[in-house]
C-alpha positions as CSV (number, residue, x, y, z in Angstrom):
1,M,-229.0,-72.6,-42.9
2,T,-227.1,-69.3,-43.1
3,F,-226.6,-67.6,-46.4
4,T,-223.8,-64.9,-46.8
5,I,-224.0,-63.0,-50.0
6,A,-221.2,-60.6,-51.2
7,I,-220.1,-58.9,-54.3
8,A,-217.4,-60.9,-56.1
9,G,-214.9,-59.9,-58.7
10,A,-214.1,-56.5,-60.1
11,G,-214.9,-54.5,-63.3
12,R,-216.9,-56.3,-66.0
13,R,-216.8,-59.6,-64.1
14,T,-218.5,-58.3,-61.0
15,G,-221.1,-60.7,-59.7
16,L,-222.3,-62.3,-56.5
17,R,-220.7,-65.0,-54.3
18,M,-222.9,-67.0,-52.0
19,E,-221.8,-69.0,-49.0
20,V,-224.1,-71.4,-47.3
21,R,-223.6,-72.8,-43.8
22,I,-225.8,-75.5,-42.3
23,K,-226.6,-75.4,-38.6
24,P,-224.3,-77.8,-36.7
25,E,-227.3,-79.7,-35.2
26,I,-228.6,-80.7,-38.6
27,R,-225.3,-81.0,-40.6
28,A,-224.5,-84.5,-41.6
29,A,-221.4,-83.5,-43.7
30,A,-219.1,-80.5,-44.1
31,D,-220.5,-77.2,-45.3
32,P,-220.3,-76.7,-49.1
33,A,-217.7,-74.3,-50.4
34,P,-218.8,-70.8,-51.5
35,F,-220.1,-70.7,-55.0
36,E,-220.6,-68.1,-57.7
37,V,-224.1,-67.1,-58.9
38,G,-225.3,-65.3,-62.0
39,L,-228.2,-62.9,-61.8
40,L,-231.3,-63.5,-64.0
41,P,-234.4,-61.4,-64.6
42,R,-237.1,-60.9,-61.9
43,D,-234.8,-61.4,-58.9
44,E,-233.8,-64.9,-59.9
45,Y,-230.3,-66.3,-60.0
46,I,-228.5,-69.5,-61.2
47,V,-225.5,-71.1,-59.5
48,T,-222.6,-71.1,-62.0
49,G,-220.1,-73.2,-60.1
50,G,-219.5,-75.6,-57.3
51,E,-221.6,-78.5,-56.1
52,Y,-224.9,-76.6,-56.6
53,A,-224.0,-75.7,-60.3
54,G,-227.1,-75.3,-62.4
55,Q,-229.6,-74.8,-59.5
56,R,-231.8,-71.8,-59.6
57,G,-233.1,-69.7,-56.8
58,F,-234.7,-66.3,-56.2
59,F,-234.6,-63.3,-53.9
60,T,-237.7,-62.1,-52.1
61,R,-238.4,-58.4,-51.4
62,D,-240.7,-56.4,-49.2
63,A,-243.1,-53.6,-50.4
64,S,-240.2,-51.1,-50.4
65,G,-238.0,-53.3,-52.6
66,E,-235.5,-54.3,-49.9
67,V,-234.3,-57.9,-50.2
68,T,-235.8,-59.9,-47.3
69,G,-234.8,-63.5,-48.2
70,V,-233.2,-65.9,-50.6
71,D,-234.4,-69.3,-51.9
72,L,-232.0,-72.1,-52.7
73,A,-233.3,-75.6,-53.6
74,G,-236.7,-74.9,-52.2
75,R,-235.5,-73.5,-48.9
76,L,-236.3,-69.9,-48.1
77,A,-233.8,-68.1,-45.8
78,S,-235.0,-64.9,-44.2
79,R,-232.7,-61.9,-44.0
80,V,-231.5,-61.1,-40.4
């Protein structure tokens, strides 16, 4: 899977938008539409809309604090 994370919105409604793409060789159906996420404490997040609504995940960081990966539904995607 490929995760693309970007800043979404403007002003007080600024948040994150996440897009997930499944590798063609393992995809059985179409890729899900991008979905909004809300940030929680301790580098965690919750999906606030779309087909993954309600699911939680987290970001991983290295010793310097840089984000190195993101987890969704038990799958960890490393930053490239």
